[in-house]
C-alpha positions in Angstrom: -86.7 64.7 32.7 -86.0 61.7 34.9 -87.7 59.2 32.3 -85.9 60.7 29.2 -82.7 60.8 31.1 -83.1 57.1 32.1 -83.9 56.3 28.6 -80.9 58.0 27.3 -78.4 56.3 29.5 -79.9 53.1 28.6 -79.6 53.8 24.9 -76.2 54.7 25.3 -75.0 51.5 27.2 -76.8 49.3 24.5 -74.8 51.4 21.7 -71.7 50.8 23.8 -72.4 47.0 24.2 -72.9 46.9 20.3 -70.0 48.8 19.6 -67.8 46.6 21.8 -69.2 43.4 20.3 -68.7 45.0 17.0 -65.2 45.4 17.9 -64.9 41.9 19.3 -66.1 40.3 15.9 -63.9 42.8 13.6 -61.0 42.1 15.8 -61.7 38.2 15.5 -62.0 38.5 11.7 -58.7 40.1 11.4 -57.0 38.0 13.8 -58.5 34.9 11.8 -57.3 36.5 8.6 -53.7 37.1 10.0 -53.3 33.5 11.4 -54.8 32.0 8.1 -52.0 34.1 6.3 -49.4 32.7 8.3 -50.5 29.2 8.6 -50.8 29.1 4.6 -47.0 30.8 4.7 -46.1 27.9 7.2 -47.5 25.3 5.0 -45.8 26.5 1.8 -42.6 26.5 3.8 -43.1 23.0 5.0 -43.9 21.7 1.5 -40.7 23.5 0.3 -38.7 21.8 3.0 -40.4 18.2 2.2 -39.5 18.8 -1.6 -35.9 19.7 -0.7 -35.5 16.6 1.6 -37.1 14.3 -1.2 -34.6 15.9 -3.7 -31.7 14.9 -1.2 -33.2 11.5 -0.5 -33.7 11.0 -4.2 -29.9 11.8 -4.9 -28.8 9.7 -1.9 -30.4 6.7 -3.5 -29.3 7.2 -7.1 -25.4 7.6 -5.6 -25.9 4.5 -3.7 -27.4 2.4 -6.5 -24.5 3.7 -8.8 -22.0 2.4 -6.1 -23.6 -0.8 -5.8 -23.8 -1.7 -9.6 -20.1 -0.6 -10.0 -18.8 -2.8 -7.1 -21.0 -5.8 -8.1 -20.8 -5.8 -11.9 -18.3 -3.5 -13.6 -15.4 -3.3 -11.0 -15.3 -7.3 -10.6 -15.3 -7.8 -14.4 -12.6 -5.6 -14.9 -10.6 -6.7 -12.0 -10.8 -10.3 -13.4 -9.7 -9.0 -17.0 -6.9 -7.3 -15.5 -5.5 -10.4 -13.4 -6.7 -13.4 -15.1 -3.4 -13.6 -17.1 -1.1 -13.4 -13.8 -3.1 -16.6 -12.0 -1.4 -19.9 -13.5 -2.3 -23.4 -13.1 0.4 -25.6 -11.3 0.7 -29.5 -12.0 3.1 -32.1 -11.0 3.3 -35.9 -10.3 3.4 -37.9 -6.9 3.7 -41.2 -6.3 -0.2 -41.6 -6.1 -0.8 -39.7 -9.1 -1.0 -36.3 -10.4 -2.0 -33.0 -8.2 -2.8 -29.6 -9.1 -3.2 -26.2 -7.9 -2.7 -22.7 -8.3 -0.1 -20.0 -8.2 0.3 -16.3 -9.5 3.4 -14.4 -11.1 5.2 -12.1 -8.8 8.0 -9.9 -9.6 10.6 -9.2 -6.7 12.9 -6.8 -7.7 13.0 -7.5 -11.2 13.1 -11.4 -10.6 9.8 -13.0 -11.9 8.7 -16.0 -9.9 5.4 -18.0 -9.1 4.3 -18.0 -5.8 2.2 -21.0 -4.7 1.8 -23.2 -1.6 4.2 -25.6 -0.2 1.7 -28.5 0.3 0.9 -28.0 -3.5 4.5 -28.8 -4.5 5.5 -30.8 -1.8 6.7 -34.3 -3.0 6.0 -33.8 -6.5 8.2 -34.0 -9.7 7.7 -32.8 -13.4 6.2 -29.6 -12.2 4.6 -27.4 -14.9 2.9 -23.9 -14.7 0.2 -23.2 -17.4 -1.1 -19.8 -18.1 -4.8 -18.8 -18.9 -3.8 -18.8 -22.7 -3.1 -22.4 -22.4 1.0 -22.0 -22.7 2.6 -24.2 -20.4 6.1 -24.2 -19.1 8.4 -26.5 -17.0 9.0 -25.1 -13.5 11.4 -25.8 -10.7 11.1 -25.3 -6.9 13.1 -22.3 -5.8 12.4 -22.0 -2.2 10.1 -23.3 0.2 8.6 -22.9 3.9 6.5 -25.4 5.3 5.8 -23.3 8.5 4.2 -20.7 6.3 3.0 -22.9 3.5 4.9 -21.0 1.0 6.7 -21.9 -2.4 8.7 -19.9 -5.0 8.8 -21.3 -8.4 11.1 -20.6 -11.3 10.1 -20.6 -14.7 11.7 -20.1 -18.1 8.9 -18.3 -19.9 9.0 -15.3 -22.1 8.8 -11.8 -20.5 5.6 -10.9 -22.4 4.0 -14.1 -20.8 4.9 -12.9 -17.5 2.5 -10.3 -15.9 3.0 -10.1 -12.3 0.4 -9.1 -9.8 1.2 -6.3 -7.1 1.5 -7.8 -3.5 0.6 -4.9 -1.0 0.3 -5.0 2.9 -2.0 -7.1 4.9 -1.9 -5.3 7.9 -4.7 -2.6 6.9 -7.2 -5.6 6.6 -10.3 -5.6 8.7 -13.1 -8.0 9.2 -15.8 -7.4 6.6 -13.6 -6.3 3.9 -14.5 -7.4 0.6 -12.2 -9.7 -1.2 -11.7 -12.0 -4.3 -10.2 -15.5 -4.9 -9.1 -16.4 -8.3 -7.5 -19.9 -8.9 -8.4 -23.6 -10.3 -10.8 -25.3 -8.3 -11.1 -29.1 -9.3 -9.1 -28.2 -12.6 -11.6 -25.4 -13.7 -9.0 -22.8 -14.8 -9.5 -19.0 -14.0 -12.5 -19.4 -11.6 -13.3 -16.3 -9.8 -15.3 -16.0 -6.3 -16.0 -13.2 -3.9 -16.4 -13.0 -0.2 -15.4 -10.9 2.7 -12.8 -11.3 5.6 -14.5 -13.3 8.1 -11.6 -13.2 10.6 -7.8 -12.4 11.0 -5.3 -14.0 13.3 -6.1 -17.4 13.1 -4.0 -20.5 13.2 -4.1 -23.7 11.5 -1.7 -26.9 11.6 -0.8 -29.2 8.9 0.5 -32.2 10.9 2.4 -33.7 7.9 4.4 -31.0 7.1 4.7 -28.6 10.2 5.3 -31.2 12.9 2.6 -29.9 15.0 3.6 -26.0 15.1 1.1 -23.8 14.1 1.1 -21.9 10.8 0.1 -18.3 12.0 -1.6 -15.1 11.5 -4.2 -16.5 8.9 -6.9 -15.0 7.1 -10.2 -16.5 7.3 -12.5 -15.6 4.4 -16.0 -16.4 3.1 -14.7 -16.7 -0.4 -15.5 -19.9 -1.7 -12.1 -22.0 -2.0 -12.0 -25.5 -2.8 -9.5 -28.1 -3.9 -7.2 -26.8 -6.6 -7.5 -23.0 -5.2 -4.3 -23.5 -2.9 -1.8 -21.3 -4.0 -3.7 -18.8 -5.8 -4.3 -15.0 -4.9 -6.7 -13.5 -2.6 -7.2 -9.9 -3.9 -8.7 -6.8 -2.5 -11.0 -4.9 -4.6 -8.2 -2.7 -6.1 -7.0 -6.1 -7.6 -3.9 -6.3 -5.1 -2.7 -9.5 -3.5 -3.4 -9.5 0.3 -3.1 -13.4 0.8 -2.4 -16.7 -0.8 -5.2 -19.0 -0.7 -4.3 -22.3 1.4 -6.7 -24.6 3.1 -10.3 -25.2 3.6 -12.1 -26.9 6.6 -13.8 -30.4 5.4 -17.4 -30.2 5.1 -17.7 -26.5 5.8 -19.3 -23.9 3.9 -18.0 -20.3 3.3 -15.2 -21.3 5.7 -11.5 -20.8 3.8 -8.1 -19.8 4.9 -5.1 -17.6 3.3 -1.6 -16.7 4.1 -1.3 -13.2 4.6 0.7 -11.1 2.1 2.8 -9.8 4.9 4.2 -13.2 5.6 5.2 -13.7 1.7 6.6 -10.0 1.9 8.7 -10.6 5.0 10.0 -14.2 3.5 10.4 -14.0 -0.2 14.1 -12.7 -0.2 15.1 -15.4 1.8 13.3 -18.0 -0.1 14.5 -16.6 -3.4 18.3 -16.2 -1.9 18.7 -19.1 0.0 15.7 -21.6 -0.7 14.4 -21.4 2.8 13.1 -19.2 5.8 14.4 -19.9 9.2 13.6 -16.8 11.2 10.4 -18.3 12.9 10.4 -17.5 16.7 10.2 -20.1 19.1 9.0 -19.8 22.7 9.8 -23.6 23.5 6.0 -24.3 25.2 3.0 -26.2 24.6 -0.1 -25.1 25.8 -4.3 -24.8 25.6 -6.7 -21.8 25.3 -8.1 -20.8 28.7 -11.9 -21.0 29.0 -14.5 -20.1 31.8 -14.8 -23.5 32.8 -11.0 -24.2 33.0 -10.8 -21.0 35.2 -13.5 -22.3 37.5 -11.6 -25.8 37.7 -8.4 -23.7 38.7 -9.8 -21.3 40.9 -8.1 -18.3 38.8 -9.8 -14.9 38.1 -9.1 -14.7 34.6 -11.1 -16.5 31.8 -8.7 -15.7 28.9 -5.1 -16.3 28.1 -3.0 -19.5 27.0 -2.3 -22.1 29.8 1.0 -23.6 29.7 1.1 -27.6 29.4 4.7 -28.3 28.8 7.8 -26.6 29.0 10.3 -28.1 26.4 13.4 -29.2 28.3 16.6 -27.1 26.8 14.2 -24.7 25.0 14.3 -20.7 25.6 11.5 -20.9 28.4 13.1 -23.5 30.5 13.3 -22.7 33.7 11.5 -19.2 33.4 8.1 -20.8 32.8 6.0 -23.5 34.5 3.2 -25.8 33.7 0.0 -24.0 34.4 1.4 -20.6 34.0 -1.2 -18.5 32.0 0.2 -16.2 29.7 -2.2 -13.1 29.5 0.1 -10.6 27.5 3.1 -10.3 25.5 5.0 -7.0 25.4 1.9 -5.6 26.8 -0.5 -6.9 24.0 -3.3 -8.8 25.1 -3.1 -12.5 24.3 -6.6 -14.3 24.6 -5.6 -17.4 23.2 -3.4 -19.7 21.3 -4.1 -17.8 18.1 -3.1 -14.4 19.5 -0.1 -15.8 20.9 1.3 -17.4 17.6 0.2 -14.5 15.4 2.1 -11.8 17.7 5.1 -14.2 17.4 5.1 -14.4 13.6 4.3 -10.8 13.0 6.3 -8.9 15.8 9.3 -11.0 16.5 12.2 -12.6 15.1 14.9 -15.4 16.9 16.9 -13.5 19.9 14.4 -11.1 20.5 13.5 -10.6 24.1 9.8 -10.4 24.8 8.2 -9.7 28.2 5.3 -12.0 29.1 2.6 -11.4 31.7 1.5 -14.3 33.1 -0.7 -15.7 35.9 1.1 -18.1 38.1 -0.1 -20.0 41.2 2.3 -19.7 44.2 0.8 -21.7 47.1 -3.0 -21.0 47.1 -2.4 -17.4 45.5 -2.5 -16.8 42.0 -0.2 -13.7 41.2 0.5 -11.8 38.4 4.2 -11.2 37.4 6.1 -10.5 34.3 8.9 -12.9 32.8 11.4 -11.7 30.1 12.2 -14.5 27.6 14.6 -14.5 24.8 13.3 -16.2 22.0 14.7 -19.2 20.1 14.4 -20.6 16.4 12.1 -23.3 15.5 13.6 -26.5 14.7 13.6 -27.5 11.2 10.4 -29.0 10.0 10.2 -32.6 9.9 10.2 -33.1 6.0 
């Protein structure tokens, strides 16, 4: 009995072990099958997601390409066709010979005029305006402003010939916005170039016409501008005028300037009605931009602003500002340099306005910040 019982116990143990092992194997197979199915299911889902992403990416690429083609091809050619008949060639004669520039037709409250630059018509006689179809007409100067390099011409052309461009606000312009220049560089009539707004609020000076006063709030553009472009329109991608091309920097590449359309919109009534514009604000000081090096020399804690060099006797700032005062704000608007100062005065003020200057002034050995109210005057008449 003892041997039989012991053998039975051993057989039962072996059977249980085999049964347990078989359970493990079967369980593993079942688990593997379930896991395999889940992996396949996940793979299918991932594959579907990849397909959806690929479709979306392909859609985005197609959309981008369509926009690019439209902007770089179709839109530009359409804009040119819509505006070319509004851009004119301006010609005249001086003691040194013939001169030429550009201009465009503008409708001011029912009065059709041609807008161009002052420097295009300065000192010239026998002025003529020629349209893209070759039709030419005599023109007369209706109004000028050397301080903005603007001139308005009157012409006796048929109404069917006069196709005005729309002038819109330049206030919304941003650096990087695409622009178009159309004009007559070197007499090549109806030439079109493109670029971007590369800077805003610049100042330029034409000593011969402005007596050293800055032409303020200028647009800087990378659109190629050459002699003969002066006075032509600077357009946005809707074919609307945002500026009037005016100048280049000698020997530069991709550096041109334009009068902002807001200046024209502000002055055109006076130019047409009175033949001039006399509302340029005048602070009555001369100065220079601050730099880090200047700040170190003066031991002052600001490296920006506009340092006053001279206060004009009898001017608006006489007795209120001093040499070496540093203007750092006007009406709480930061003034980083002379460009900021001139552009703020041009865009936001008129003669007899009172502005509040924030300045740094040296009192003893200490630089103190203070505020000075000044009632602006009117610029003296231009030298010519």
